[in-house]
FIRO-84752 format. One record per residue (C-alpha): residue number from 1; residue in one letter; y negated, z negated, x. Coordinates in nm, 2 decimals, always signed. Layout:
N
+-----+--------+--------+--------+--------+
: num : residu :  north :     up :   east :
+-----+--------+--------+--------+--------+
: NUM :      a :      Y :      Z :      X :
...
+-----+--------+--------+--------+--------+
This chain:
376
+-----+--------+--------+--------+--------+
: num : residu :  north :     up :   east :
+-----+--------+--------+--------+--------+
:   1 :      n :  -1.54 :  -0.94 :  -0.08 :
:   2 :      a :  -1.38 :  -0.60 :  -0.09 :
:   3 :      g :  -1.16 :  -0.70 :  -0.38 :
:   4 :      a :  -0.83 :  -0.73 :  -0.20 :
:   5 :      g :  -0.59 :  -0.98 :  -0.34 :
:   6 :      w :  -0.29 :  -0.94 :  -0.11 :
:   7 :      y :  -0.21 :  -0.96 :  +0.26 :
:   8 :      r :  +0.11 :  -0.85 :  +0.44 :
:   9 :      e :  +0.21 :  -1.05 :  +0.75 :
:  10 :      d :  +0.42 :  -0.87 :  +1.01 :
:  11 :      c :  +0.40 :  -1.13 :  +1.30 :
:  12 :      l :  +0.70 :  -1.34 :  +1.22 :
:  13 :      t :  +0.98 :  -1.12 :  +1.34 :
:  14 :      w :  +1.32 :  -1.26 :  +1.43 :
:  15 :      a :  +1.24 :  -1.24 :  +1.81 :
:  16 :      m :  +0.91 :  -1.42 :  +1.76 :
:  17 :      v :  +1.08 :  -1.71 :  +1.57 :
:  18 :      e :  +1.41 :  -1.74 :  +1.76 :
:  19 :      t :  +1.27 :  -1.75 :  +2.11 :
:  20 :      n :  +1.57 :  -1.93 :  +2.26 :
:  21 :      i :  +1.86 :  -1.72 :  +2.14 :
:  22 :      d :  +2.12 :  -1.90 :  +2.35 :
:  23 :      n :  +2.04 :  -2.24 :  +2.18 :
:  24 :      n :  +1.96 :  -2.10 :  +1.84 :
:  25 :      e :  +1.61 :  -2.26 :  +1.86 :
:  26 :      l :  +1.37 :  -2.15 :  +1.58 :
:  27 :      t :  +1.00 :  -2.21 :  +1.58 :
:  28 :      i :  +0.70 :  -2.07 :  +1.40 :
:  29 :      p :  +0.46 :  -1.92 :  +1.66 :
:  30 :      e :  +0.16 :  -2.14 :  +1.73 :
:  31 :      g :  -0.14 :  -2.09 :  +1.50 :
:  32 :      t :  +0.05 :  -1.87 :  +1.25 :
:  33 :      k :  +0.10 :  -2.14 :  +0.99 :
:  34 :      e :  -0.27 :  -2.24 :  +1.01 :
:  35 :      k :  -0.38 :  -1.88 :  +0.98 :
:  36 :      l :  -0.17 :  -1.82 :  +0.67 :
:  37 :      q :  -0.29 :  -2.14 :  +0.51 :
:  38 :      k :  -0.65 :  -2.02 :  +0.55 :
:  39 :      i :  -0.56 :  -1.69 :  +0.39 :
:  40 :      k :  -0.38 :  -1.87 :  +0.10 :
:  41 :      d :  -0.68 :  -2.11 :  +0.05 :
:  42 :      s :  -0.91 :  -1.81 :  +0.02 :
:  43 :      g :  -0.72 :  -1.70 :  -0.29 :
:  44 :      i :  -0.52 :  -1.42 :  -0.13 :
:  45 :      e :  -0.14 :  -1.39 :  -0.18 :
:  46 :      i :  +0.08 :  -1.33 :  +0.12 :
:  47 :      v :  +0.38 :  -1.10 :  +0.17 :
:  48 :      c :  +0.58 :  -1.19 :  +0.48 :
:  49 :      i :  +0.82 :  -0.94 :  +0.64 :
:  50 :      l :  +1.15 :  -1.08 :  +0.77 :
:  51 :      n :  +1.25 :  -0.82 :  +1.02 :
:  52 :      g :  +1.39 :  -0.72 :  +1.36 :
:  53 :      t :  +1.63 :  -0.84 :  +1.62 :
:  54 :      n :  +1.65 :  -1.17 :  +1.81 :
:  55 :      g :  +1.64 :  -1.00 :  +2.14 :
:  56 :      k :  +2.02 :  -0.98 :  +2.17 :
:  57 :      s :  +2.16 :  -0.81 :  +1.86 :
:  58 :      y :  +2.08 :  -0.63 :  +1.54 :
:  59 :      a :  +2.20 :  -0.78 :  +1.21 :
:  60 :      n :  +2.50 :  -0.55 :  +1.17 :
:  61 :      l :  +2.81 :  -0.76 :  +1.22 :
:  62 :      d :  +2.90 :  -1.06 :  +1.00 :
:  63 :      a :  +2.80 :  -1.32 :  +1.27 :
:  64 :      q :  +2.48 :  -1.14 :  +1.33 :
:  65 :      i :  +2.40 :  -1.12 :  +0.96 :
:  66 :      e :  +2.46 :  -1.49 :  +0.93 :
:  67 :      a :  +2.22 :  -1.55 :  +1.22 :
:  68 :      f :  +1.96 :  -1.32 :  +1.06 :
:  69 :      a :  +1.99 :  -1.51 :  +0.73 :
:  70 :      r :  +1.95 :  -1.84 :  +0.92 :
:  71 :      y :  +1.62 :  -1.71 :  +1.06 :
:  72 :      c :  +1.51 :  -1.60 :  +0.71 :
:  73 :      g :  +1.58 :  -1.93 :  +0.56 :
:  74 :      f :  +1.40 :  -2.12 :  +0.84 :
:  75 :      v :  +1.08 :  -1.92 :  +0.79 :
:  76 :      a :  +1.09 :  -1.96 :  +0.42 :
:  77 :      d :  +1.14 :  -2.34 :  +0.45 :
:  78 :      e :  +0.86 :  -2.37 :  +0.71 :
:  79 :      l :  +0.62 :  -2.17 :  +0.50 :
:  80 :      e :  +0.70 :  -2.34 :  +0.17 :
:  81 :      g :  +0.39 :  -2.36 :  -0.04 :
:  82 :      i :  +0.20 :  -2.11 :  +0.17 :
:  83 :      v :  +0.41 :  -1.79 :  +0.14 :
:  84 :      d :  +0.59 :  -1.70 :  -0.18 :
:  85 :      h :  +0.69 :  -1.34 :  -0.12 :
:  86 :      y :  +0.93 :  -1.21 :  +0.14 :
:  87 :      e :  +1.03 :  -0.85 :  +0.23 :
:  88 :      i :  +1.37 :  -0.82 :  +0.39 :
:  89 :      w :  +1.35 :  -0.58 :  +0.69 :
:  90 :      n :  +1.10 :  -0.30 :  +0.73 :
:  91 :      e :  +1.22 :  +0.06 :  +0.68 :
:  92 :      w :  +1.59 :  -0.01 :  +0.75 :
:  93 :      n :  +1.66 :  +0.34 :  +0.62 :
:  94 :      g :  +1.46 :  +0.50 :  +0.90 :
:  95 :      r :  +1.58 :  +0.28 :  +1.19 :
:  96 :      e :  +1.78 :  +0.40 :  +1.49 :
:  97 :      g :  +2.15 :  +0.31 :  +1.49 :
:  98 :      d :  +2.32 :  +0.17 :  +1.18 :
:  99 :      n :  +2.08 :  +0.25 :  +0.90 :
: 100 :      t :  +2.35 :  +0.27 :  +0.63 :
: 101 :      a :  +2.29 :  +0.14 :  +0.28 :
: 102 :      d :  +2.61 :  -0.06 :  +0.28 :
: 103 :      t :  +2.52 :  -0.26 :  +0.58 :
: 104 :      y :  +2.17 :  -0.32 :  +0.45 :
: 105 :      a :  +2.32 :  -0.44 :  +0.12 :
: 106 :      k :  +2.51 :  -0.71 :  +0.31 :
: 107 :      v :  +2.19 :  -0.81 :  +0.51 :
: 108 :      l :  +1.98 :  -0.82 :  +0.19 :
: 109 :      s :  +2.24 :  -1.04 :  +0.00 :
: 110 :      a :  +2.26 :  -1.29 :  +0.29 :
: 111 :      a :  +1.88 :  -1.31 :  +0.32 :
: 112 :      y :  +1.84 :  -1.35 :  -0.05 :
: 113 :      t :  +2.07 :  -1.65 :  -0.06 :
: 114 :      a :  +1.88 :  -1.80 :  +0.24 :
: 115 :      v :  +1.53 :  -1.74 :  +0.10 :
: 116 :      k :  +1.55 :  -1.76 :  -0.27 :
: 117 :      n :  +1.43 :  -2.06 :  -0.47 :
: 118 :      e :  +1.23 :  -2.11 :  -0.79 :
: 119 :      n :  +0.90 :  -2.02 :  -0.61 :
: 120 :      n :  +1.00 :  -1.74 :  -0.37 :
: 121 :      t :  +1.01 :  -1.37 :  -0.46 :
: 122 :      v :  +1.25 :  -1.16 :  -0.24 :
: 123 :      i :  +1.16 :  -0.80 :  -0.20 :
: 124 :      g :  +1.43 :  -0.55 :  -0.10 :
: 125 :      c :  +1.48 :  -0.20 :  +0.04 :
: 126 :      v :  +1.13 :  -0.16 :  +0.19 :
: 127 :      t :  +1.20 :  +0.20 :  +0.27 :
: 128 :      a :  +1.03 :  +0.46 :  +0.49 :
: 129 :      g :  +0.92 :  +0.70 :  +0.22 :
: 130 :      i :  +1.00 :  +0.68 :  -0.15 :
: 131 :      d :  +1.37 :  +0.70 :  -0.06 :
: 132 :      y :  +1.52 :  +0.67 :  -0.41 :
: 133 :      e :  +1.85 :  +0.82 :  -0.30 :
: 134 :      w :  +1.90 :  +0.56 :  -0.03 :
: 135 :      i :  +1.79 :  +0.28 :  -0.27 :
: 136 :      d :  +2.05 :  +0.42 :  -0.52 :
: 137 :      d :  +2.31 :  +0.38 :  -0.25 :
: 138 :      v :  +2.20 :  +0.02 :  -0.18 :
: 139 :      l :  +2.23 :  -0.07 :  -0.55 :
: 140 :      e :  +2.58 :  +0.10 :  -0.56 :
: 141 :      n :  +2.69 :  -0.12 :  -0.28 :
: 142 :      l :  +2.54 :  -0.44 :  -0.44 :
: 143 :      n :  +2.75 :  -0.35 :  -0.75 :
: 144 :      g :  +2.54 :  -0.57 :  -0.98 :
: 145 :      t :  +2.50 :  -0.86 :  -0.74 :
: 146 :      k :  +2.15 :  -1.01 :  -0.76 :
: 147 :      a :  +1.99 :  -0.97 :  -0.43 :
: 148 :      m :  +1.62 :  -0.89 :  -0.49 :
: 149 :      d :  +1.34 :  -0.97 :  -0.73 :
: 150 :      a :  +1.14 :  -0.66 :  -0.65 :
: 151 :      v :  +1.19 :  -0.33 :  -0.46 :
: 152 :      s :  +0.94 :  -0.18 :  -0.23 :
: 153 :      v :  +0.88 :  +0.15 :  -0.07 :
: 154 :      h :  +0.62 :  +0.32 :  +0.17 :
: 155 :      s :  +0.44 :  +0.65 :  +0.12 :
: 156 :      y :  +0.20 :  +0.86 :  +0.33 :
: 157 :      p :  +0.14 :  +1.16 :  +0.10 :
: 158 :      w :  -0.09 :  +1.37 :  +0.31 :
: 159 :      t :  -0.12 :  +1.73 :  +0.43 :
: 160 :      k :  -0.41 :  +1.88 :  +0.61 :
: 161 :      a :  -0.42 :  +2.19 :  +0.38 :
: 162 :      d :  -0.39 :  +2.01 :  +0.05 :
: 163 :      g :  -0.50 :  +1.65 :  +0.10 :
: 164 :      v :  -0.30 :  +1.41 :  -0.12 :
: 165 :      n :  +0.02 :  +1.56 :  -0.25 :
: 166 :      e :  -0.02 :  +1.38 :  -0.58 :
: 167 :      a :  +0.24 :  +1.58 :  -0.77 :
: 168 :      e :  +0.51 :  +1.49 :  -0.53 :
: 169 :      f :  +0.39 :  +1.13 :  -0.51 :
: 170 :      v :  +0.42 :  +1.09 :  -0.89 :
: 171 :      a :  +0.75 :  +1.28 :  -0.90 :
: 172 :      d :  +0.92 :  +1.06 :  -0.64 :
: 173 :      a :  +0.79 :  +0.74 :  -0.79 :
: 174 :      t :  +0.92 :  +0.85 :  -1.13 :
: 175 :      l :  +1.26 :  +0.93 :  -0.98 :
: 176 :      l :  +1.27 :  +0.58 :  -0.83 :
: 177 :      q :  +1.20 :  +0.43 :  -1.17 :
: 178 :      g :  +1.49 :  +0.63 :  -1.30 :
: 179 :      v :  +1.73 :  +0.49 :  -1.03 :
: 180 :      l :  +1.64 :  +0.13 :  -1.13 :
: 181 :      q :  +1.70 :  +0.22 :  -1.50 :
: 182 :      k :  +2.04 :  +0.38 :  -1.41 :
: 183 :      h :  +2.14 :  +0.04 :  -1.26 :
: 184 :      s :  +1.98 :  -0.15 :  -1.55 :
: 185 :      l :  +1.76 :  -0.33 :  -1.30 :
: 186 :      d :  +1.43 :  -0.44 :  -1.46 :
: 187 :      i :  +1.23 :  -0.55 :  -1.16 :
: 188 :      p :  +0.88 :  -0.47 :  -1.02 :
: 189 :      i :  +0.84 :  -0.18 :  -0.79 :
: 190 :      w :  +0.59 :  -0.23 :  -0.50 :
: 191 :      l :  +0.42 :  +0.02 :  -0.27 :
: 192 :      t :  +0.37 :  -0.21 :  +0.03 :
: 193 :      e :  +0.25 :  +0.07 :  +0.27 :
: 194 :      v :  +0.03 :  +0.36 :  +0.18 :
: 195 :      g :  -0.24 :  +0.51 :  +0.41 :
: 196 :      f :  -0.41 :  +0.80 :  +0.58 :
: 197 :      s :  -0.46 :  +0.81 :  +0.96 :
: 198 :      t :  -0.79 :  +0.92 :  +1.12 :
: 199 :      f :  -0.64 :  +0.96 :  +1.47 :
: 200 :      e :  -0.79 :  +1.22 :  +1.70 :
: 201 :      g :  -0.50 :  +1.41 :  +1.85 :
: 202 :      d :  -0.21 :  +1.66 :  +1.80 :
: 203 :      v :  +0.12 :  +1.53 :  +1.65 :
: 204 :      v :  +0.40 :  +1.75 :  +1.52 :
: 205 :      w :  +0.50 :  +1.53 :  +1.22 :
: 206 :      i :  +0.16 :  +1.46 :  +1.07 :
: 207 :      e :  -0.20 :  +1.59 :  +1.07 :
: 208 :      p :  -0.51 :  +1.37 :  +1.09 :
: 209 :      c :  -0.76 :  +1.34 :  +0.82 :
: 210 :      t :  -1.13 :  +1.27 :  +0.85 :
: 211 :      k :  -1.27 :  +0.93 :  +0.77 :
: 212 :      d :  -1.42 :  +1.07 :  +0.45 :
: 213 :      e :  -1.09 :  +1.22 :  +0.36 :
: 214 :      q :  -0.92 :  +0.89 :  +0.42 :
: 215 :      l :  -1.15 :  +0.72 :  +0.17 :
: 216 :      n :  -1.12 :  +0.99 :  -0.09 :
: 217 :      s :  -0.74 :  +1.00 :  -0.06 :
: 218 :      l :  -0.70 :  +0.63 :  -0.10 :
: 219 :      v :  -0.91 :  +0.63 :  -0.42 :
: 220 :      l :  -0.70 :  +0.92 :  -0.56 :
: 221 :      v :  -0.37 :  +0.76 :  -0.48 :
: 222 :      n :  -0.47 :  +0.43 :  -0.65 :
: 223 :      a :  -0.61 :  +0.62 :  -0.96 :
: 224 :      m :  -0.28 :  +0.82 :  -0.99 :
: 225 :      n :  -0.09 :  +0.49 :  -0.97 :
: 226 :      k :  -0.29 :  +0.34 :  -1.25 :
: 227 :      a :  -0.27 :  +0.66 :  -1.46 :
: 228 :      y :  +0.11 :  +0.70 :  -1.44 :
: 229 :      g :  +0.21 :  +0.34 :  -1.41 :
: 230 :      l :  +0.40 :  +0.39 :  -1.09 :
: 231 :      f :  +0.38 :  +0.07 :  -0.89 :
: 232 :      d :  +0.32 :  -0.29 :  -0.98 :
: 233 :      k :  +0.15 :  -0.36 :  -0.65 :
: 234 :      v :  -0.02 :  -0.14 :  -0.39 :
: 235 :      i :  -0.09 :  -0.25 :  -0.04 :
: 236 :      q :  -0.30 :  -0.04 :  +0.20 :
: 237 :      y :  -0.17 :  +0.00 :  +0.55 :
: 238 :      c :  -0.35 :  -0.13 :  +0.74 :
: 239 :      f :  -0.66 :  -0.34 :  +0.76 :
: 240 :      h :  -0.79 :  -0.26 :  +1.11 :
: 241 :      d :  -0.74 :  +0.02 :  +1.37 :
: 242 :      r :  -0.58 :  -0.05 :  +1.71 :
: 243 :      a :  -0.69 :  +0.04 :  +2.06 :
: 244 :      n :  -0.58 :  +0.40 :  +2.08 :
: 245 :      i :  -0.81 :  +0.65 :  +1.91 :
: 246 :      a :  -0.55 :  +0.93 :  +1.97 :
: 247 :      g :  -0.25 :  +0.75 :  +1.83 :
: 248 :      v :  -0.13 :  +0.80 :  +1.47 :
: 249 :      q :  -0.01 :  +0.45 :  +1.42 :
: 250 :      s :  -0.34 :  +0.31 :  +1.56 :
: 251 :      n :  -0.58 :  +0.46 :  +1.31 :
: 252 :      w :  -0.46 :  +0.38 :  +0.96 :
: 253 :      g :  -0.72 :  +0.10 :  +0.93 :
: 254 :      l :  -1.02 :  +0.05 :  +0.70 :
: 255 :      v :  -1.22 :  -0.11 :  +0.98 :
: 256 :      n :  -1.25 :  -0.04 :  +1.36 :
: 257 :      c :  -1.04 :  -0.20 :  +1.63 :
: 258 :      w :  -1.14 :  -0.55 :  +1.74 :
: 259 :      q :  -1.21 :  -0.44 :  +2.10 :
: 260 :      r :  -1.55 :  -0.32 :  +2.20 :
: 261 :      g :  -1.57 :  +0.03 :  +2.36 :
: 262 :      y :  -1.20 :  +0.11 :  +2.34 :
: 263 :      t :  -1.26 :  +0.48 :  +2.36 :
: 264 :      e :  -1.34 :  +0.68 :  +2.68 :
: 265 :      n :  -1.60 :  +0.87 :  +2.49 :
: 266 :      p :  -1.93 :  +0.67 :  +2.54 :
: 267 :      e :  -2.11 :  +0.81 :  +2.23 :
: 268 :      a :  -1.80 :  +0.72 :  +2.02 :
: 269 :      e :  -1.82 :  +0.35 :  +2.11 :
: 270 :      l :  -1.75 :  +0.16 :  +1.79 :
: 271 :      t :  -1.85 :  -0.18 :  +1.66 :
: 272 :      p :  -1.55 :  -0.42 :  +1.66 :
: 273 :      y :  -1.43 :  -0.47 :  +1.31 :
: 274 :      g :  -1.71 :  -0.23 :  +1.19 :
: 275 :      a :  -1.64 :  -0.08 :  +0.85 :
: 276 :      k :  -1.50 :  +0.27 :  +0.83 :
: 277 :      p :  -1.62 :  +0.46 :  +0.52 :
: 278 :      s :  -1.29 :  +0.38 :  +0.35 :
: 279 :      y :  -1.36 :  +0.00 :  +0.36 :
: 280 :      l :  -1.68 :  +0.05 :  +0.16 :
: 281 :      g :  -1.51 :  +0.31 :  -0.06 :
: 282 :      i :  -1.22 :  +0.07 :  -0.14 :
: 283 :      a :  -1.47 :  -0.21 :  -0.22 :
: 284 :      a :  -1.65 :  +0.03 :  -0.47 :
: 285 :      m :  -1.32 :  +0.14 :  -0.62 :
: 286 :      n :  -1.21 :  -0.22 :  -0.67 :
: 287 :      y :  -1.54 :  -0.30 :  -0.84 :
: 288 :      f :  -1.52 :  +0.00 :  -1.08 :
: 289 :      i :  -1.15 :  +0.05 :  -1.16 :
: 290 :      g :  -0.96 :  -0.23 :  -0.99 :
: 291 :      g :  -0.88 :  -0.58 :  -1.10 :
: 292 :      n :  -0.96 :  -0.65 :  -1.46 :
: 293 :      t :  -0.96 :  -0.29 :  -1.59 :
: 294 :      e :  -0.76 :  -0.12 :  -1.86 :
: 295 :      y :  -0.65 :  +0.25 :  -1.82 :
: 296 :      q :  -0.75 :  +0.46 :  -2.12 :
: 297 :      g :  -0.64 :  +0.81 :  -2.03 :
: 298 :      m :  -0.70 :  +1.12 :  -1.82 :
: 299 :      i :  -0.89 :  +1.44 :  -1.88 :
: 300 :      k :  -0.74 :  +1.72 :  -1.68 :
: 301 :      d :  -0.68 :  +2.10 :  -1.72 :
: 302 :      a :  -0.34 :  +2.22 :  -1.63 :
: 303 :      t :  -0.49 :  +2.49 :  -1.41 :
: 304 :      d :  -0.66 :  +2.27 :  -1.15 :
: 305 :      r :  -0.65 :  +1.94 :  -0.97 :
: 306 :      a :  -0.98 :  +1.80 :  -1.10 :
: 307 :      y :  -0.93 :  +1.46 :  -1.28 :
: 308 :      a :  -1.14 :  +1.24 :  -1.49 :
: 309 :      f :  -0.97 :  +0.90 :  -1.53 :
: 310 :      k :  -1.11 :  +0.67 :  -1.80 :
: 311 :      f :  -1.10 :  +0.29 :  -1.79 :
: 312 :      i :  -1.24 :  -0.01 :  -1.97 :
: 313 :      n :  -1.38 :  -0.25 :  -1.71 :
: 314 :      n :  -1.37 :  -0.60 :  -1.86 :
: 315 :      n :  -1.56 :  -0.75 :  -1.56 :
: 316 :      i :  -1.88 :  -0.56 :  -1.62 :
: 317 :      g :  -1.82 :  -0.49 :  -1.99 :
: 318 :      k :  -1.85 :  -0.11 :  -1.96 :
: 319 :      n :  -1.65 :  +0.21 :  -1.98 :
: 320 :      v :  -1.59 :  +0.37 :  -1.64 :
: 321 :      m :  -1.47 :  +0.72 :  -1.56 :
: 322 :      l :  -1.36 :  +0.82 :  -1.22 :
: 323 :      c :  -1.42 :  +1.19 :  -1.14 :
: 324 :      i :  -1.22 :  +1.32 :  -0.84 :
: 325 :      n :  -1.07 :  +1.65 :  -0.73 :
: 326 :      g :  -0.73 :  +1.65 :  -0.54 :
: 327 :      a :  -0.81 :  +1.98 :  -0.38 :
: 328 :      l :  -1.01 :  +1.96 :  -0.06 :
: 329 :      d :  -1.34 :  +2.15 :  -0.03 :
: 330 :      t :  -1.32 :  +2.24 :  -0.40 :
: 331 :      t :  -1.57 :  +2.17 :  -0.68 :
: 332 :      t :  -1.48 :  +2.22 :  -1.04 :
: 333 :      q :  -1.73 :  +2.21 :  -1.33 :
: 334 :      k :  -1.60 :  +2.02 :  -1.63 :
: 335 :      n :  -1.75 :  +1.97 :  -1.98 :
: 336 :      i :  -1.64 :  +1.63 :  -2.11 :
: 337 :      e :  -1.72 :  +1.48 :  -2.45 :
: 338 :      l :  -1.78 :  +1.10 :  -2.44 :
: 339 :      d :  -1.86 :  +0.85 :  -2.71 :
: 340 :      t :  -2.21 :  +0.79 :  -2.58 :
: 341 :      q :  -2.54 :  +0.97 :  -2.54 :
: 342 :      k :  -2.63 :  +0.82 :  -2.20 :
: 343 :      v :  -2.43 :  +0.77 :  -1.88 :
: 344 :      k :  -2.50 :  +0.64 :  -1.53 :
: 345 :      m :  -2.34 :  +0.79 :  -1.22 :
: 346 :      y :  -2.25 :  +0.63 :  -0.89 :
: 347 :      d :  -2.13 :  +0.77 :  -0.56 :
: 348 :      k :  -1.81 :  +0.67 :  -0.38 :
: 349 :      y :  -1.98 :  +0.38 :  -0.22 :
: 350 :      g :  -2.12 :  +0.25 :  -0.55 :
: 351 :      n :  -2.47 :  +0.37 :  -0.49 :
: 352 :      f :  -2.66 :  +0.47 :  -0.80 :
: 353 :      i :  -2.70 :  +0.85 :  -0.83 :
: 354 :      g :  -2.88 :  +0.89 :  -1.16 :
: 355 :      e :  -2.87 :  +0.89 :  -1.53 :
: 356 :      t :  -2.79 :  +1.17 :  -1.77 :
: 357 :      i :  -2.86 :  +1.19 :  -2.15 :
: 358 :      s :  -2.69 :  +1.41 :  -2.40 :
: 359 :      e :  -2.77 :  +1.40 :  -2.77 :
: 360 :      t :  -2.43 :  +1.55 :  -2.86 :
: 361 :      g :  -2.23 :  +1.33 :  -2.62 :
: 362 :      n :  -2.12 :  +1.64 :  -2.43 :
: 363 :      f :  -2.17 :  +1.61 :  -2.05 :
: 364 :      t :  -2.11 :  +1.85 :  -1.76 :
: 365 :      f :  -1.99 :  +1.70 :  -1.43 :
: 366 :      e :  -1.93 :  +1.86 :  -1.09 :
: 367 :      i :  -1.60 :  +1.72 :  -0.98 :
: 368 :      s :  -1.52 :  +1.74 :  -0.60 :
: 369 :      s :  -1.29 :  +1.55 :  -0.37 :
: 370 :      e :  -1.57 :  +1.29 :  -0.33 :
: 371 :      p :  -1.51 :  +1.01 :  -0.59 :
: 372 :      m :  -1.78 :  +0.97 :  -0.85 :
: 373 :      y :  -1.80 :  +0.68 :  -1.10 :
: 374 :      v :  -1.96 :  +0.73 :  -1.44 :
: 375 :      t :  -2.04 :  +0.43 :  -1.66 :
: 376 :      w :  -2.16 :  +0.37 :  -2.02 :
+-----+--------+--------+--------+--------+
C-alpha cells in the first residue's frame, strides 16, 4: 500500500542454511520459503543476500569458495520460481580480515556459476559506501569474465549539520558509472541500502536525525536519484526498527519495532509496527513521484540548495513538482513560471494544503526541507 515493489531478504545466510557443517547438510530454514512465496504472490519482487560463514570458515581459500558456491546454488535451486535476484555477499569491502578485491572476484565468479540461469539475476560487489575504487579493483581482477548482471552499493549520506550531502551522493554515483564505462560494462547499478537512523544516543561515526529529518532526507535522495539518473533500483534500509532505541543499527526503519514497550521511557512506549513519519512520507512520495512518472527537469539556483523537481505522473494524469530544500532549517522563496494558471499544493504526507491562482502563470513558493508537492 505504501508503493514499495521490492523486498530484500537477509535471513538465508550460509550458517542458517548449512546447519550441519560436518556432513555438508543444507536446508532452507522452516517457514522461510512459505514467507517468501507470500511476498512474491503479493506482487513484490525479492532480492536475496547470499552471505556469511558456515560457522567454521570464511570463503577465502579454494575449498571454502567451492563450499560457499555450493550453498549459493542450493538456495537458488530451492527458491526457483520464488526468488530471481541474488546479491553475492554483503559489504565484503568493509569486512574484517580478507576484504581484498581479488579474493572477492573469485568468490563472485564461483557464486555466479552456481546461481546463474535464464531467470536469475546475480548482483555483485554490494559495497559499504559507493566504493567505486574497490569495484574498479574487482573488475580488474575479473579481467572481462562475466560474473554479475548488476552491481550494487550502499549509501548513508547524512551529516547533522547539513542533512543529506546530495552533492557528494551524486558525485560518487557518477564516478561509479564512469568505472563501469571504463570496463565497457553495461549493467544496471542498484542502491540496495540507503537510510537515515533515528537512534537516541552518542556515536562517534554517525549522528542521529529526527524522525522528520529521516522522512525529508529519504524524499530528497530519491528525487536526486531520479533527476540525475544514478541508480536503476533504490531499496530503503530497513522496514522496521529493532529493540534498542539507542542503537544506530536498530533505528533505520520506517515503522516501529514489533515488540511492545521496548524502551525504558514509559511515555515513549511505541505501538508495535506503528508508522514513523517516514512511512507515511514514503507512501506520499511514491504516489506523487514514484512508479509511473517521467522526470521532466529541475529548477534550481546555483547559489542555494532549494530544488523544484518536475514530473509527469501518468497514474493521476497530472504534472507534479516536488519542492524541497537540502539545507536544514532554511526556507528559500522562489518564483517559478509554470504552464498553468492554477496549482494545488500538498504537504509531505499528501494532505491538501491549498490552491493558488496566477493569471500570468508565475507562482511564488516557500521551499524548506519539508517536502511539498504541487500539481496541475
